[in-house]
C-alpha positions in Angstrom: 16.3 -52.3 -12.5 19.1 -49.6 -13.0 17.1 -47.8 -15.8 14.3 -47.6 -13.5 16.0 -46.2 -10.4 17.6 -43.6 -12.9 14.3 -42.7 -14.4 12.7 -42.3 -10.8 15.7 -40.3 -9.8 15.3 -38.1 -12.9 11.6 -37.8 -12.3 12.2 -36.5 -8.7 15.0 -34.0 -9.9 12.5 -32.7 -12.6 9.5 -32.7 -10.1 11.8 -30.7 -7.7 12.7 -28.2 -10.1 8.9 -27.6 -11.2 7.7 -27.4 -7.8 10.3 -24.7 -7.3 9.5 -22.6 -10.4 5.9 -22.9 -9.6 6.5 -21.3 -6.5 8.6 -18.7 -7.7 5.8 -17.9 -10.5 3.0 -17.7 -7.6 5.2 -15.3 -5.6 5.8 -13.3 -8.7 2.0 -13.2 -9.3 1.6 -12.1 -5.6 3.9 -9.4 -5.9 2.6 -8.2 -9.4 -1.0 -8.0 -7.8 0.2 -6.3 -4.8 2.2 -3.8 -6.7 -0.8 -2.9 -8.8 -3.0 -2.4 -5.7 -0.3 -0.3 -4.1 -0.1 2.0 -7.0 -3.9 2.3 -7.3 -4.4 3.0 -3.5 -1.7 5.6 -3.6 -3.5 7.2 -6.8 -6.7 7.2 -4.9 -5.6 8.6 -1.8 -3.3 11.4 -3.3 -5.2 12.2 -6.6 -8.7 12.0 -5.6 -11.1 13.7 -2.9 -13.0 10.9 -2.2 -16.6 10.4 -2.3 -18.4 12.2 -1.2 -16.1 15.2 -1.9 -16.7 16.1 1.8 -16.7 12.8 3.2 -16.0 12.2 7.0 -15.7 8.9 9.2 -19.4 8.3 9.1 -20.4 8.8 5.4 -17.6 7.8 3.1 -17.9 5.7 0.2 -14.4 6.1 -1.2 -11.6 7.4 0.5 -9.6 10.1 -0.9 -7.2 12.9 0.8 -6.8 15.3 -2.1 -8.0 18.6 -2.2 -6.5 18.7 -5.7 -4.1 16.3 -7.2 -1.3 15.8 -4.7 -2.2 18.5 -2.4 -3.4 16.7 0.8 -6.4 18.1 2.8 -5.1 18.1 6.6 -9.0 17.9 7.3 -9.2 14.7 5.7 -6.2 13.4 6.8 -7.4 14.0 10.4 -10.5 11.8 9.6 -8.5 9.1 7.7 -6.6 8.9 10.6 -9.4 7.9 12.9 -10.6 5.1 10.8 -9.7 1.6 11.8 -7.4 -0.5 9.4 -10.4 -2.7 8.6 -12.5 0.2 7.6 -9.5 1.6 5.3 -8.7 -1.9 3.8 -12.5 -2.3 3.1 -12.9 1.2 1.2 -9.7 0.9 -0.5 -10.5 -2.9 -1.7 -7.3 -4.1 -0.3 -9.0 -7.5 0.8 -6.6 -9.3 3.1 -3.7 -6.9 2.4 -2.4 -4.4 4.9 -1.8 -0.8 4.7 1.1 1.6 6.4 1.0 5.1 5.5 3.5 7.6 6.7 3.4 11.3 5.8 6.1 13.3 7.0 7.9 16.8 6.0 10.0 16.7 2.9 12.2 19.8 4.0 13.8 20.7 7.3 11.2 23.0 8.5 11.2 24.3 12.2 7.8 22.5 12.6 8.2 19.0 11.5 4.9 17.1 10.5 4.5 13.4 10.7 1.3 11.4 10.1 1.4 7.6 10.6 -1.3 5.1 9.8 -1.3 1.3 10.2 1.4 -1.0 11.2 4.8 -1.0 9.4 5.4 -4.8 8.0 8.2 -6.0 9.9 8.8 -9.7 8.7 6.0 -10.0 5.6 6.6 -12.4 2.9 5.4 -9.5 0.2 5.6 -5.9 0.7 5.3 -3.2 -1.8 6.4 0.5 -1.1 5.4 3.4 -3.0 6.7 6.7 -2.5 5.3 10.3 -3.7 5.9 13.9 -3.0 2.9 15.9 -2.1 1.8 19.2 -0.5 -0.2 19.0 2.9 -2.4 21.9 3.2 -2.1 23.2 7.0 -4.3 26.3 7.6 -4.0 27.4 3.8 -0.3 26.9 3.8 1.0 24.3 1.5 4.0 22.1 3.4 6.1 19.7 1.1 5.7 16.1 2.3 7.0 12.9 1.5 4.3 10.3 1.3 5.5 6.3 2.0 2.8 3.8 1.5 3.3 0.2 2.0 0.7 -2.4 0.9 1.8 -5.8 2.5 0.7 -9.3 3.4 
């Protein structure tokens, strides 16, 4: 009888340990998938012009904000900001993940720029931030900007 109780106790402890490890592994896989999506989305937005290259709110196949690599078109950014979160998520292949984008001046200019799209994740289980430096073309003048993109669930 004592052996059976000991065996069942040992089995319970082992099961609890394995369950905890499986949960950690599942969270790690979620984190890894989300990290890859965040990097891919950042590259799409900052390194490609989108499809077609002169896309607008009604004819885009793939979103992209770049005039050239890491030079953001202010016209495309304005079009992007007019889209819904669902439209952006569908175009970028985010599925059930959410997106937050903040583009702000990298230096202390007299004219500060800041663009925000989406909701910042206040209490999500998994959120992956990606930070990049880029240039924002405003009337032919390239302004250094910080780009913060967060993909979250």
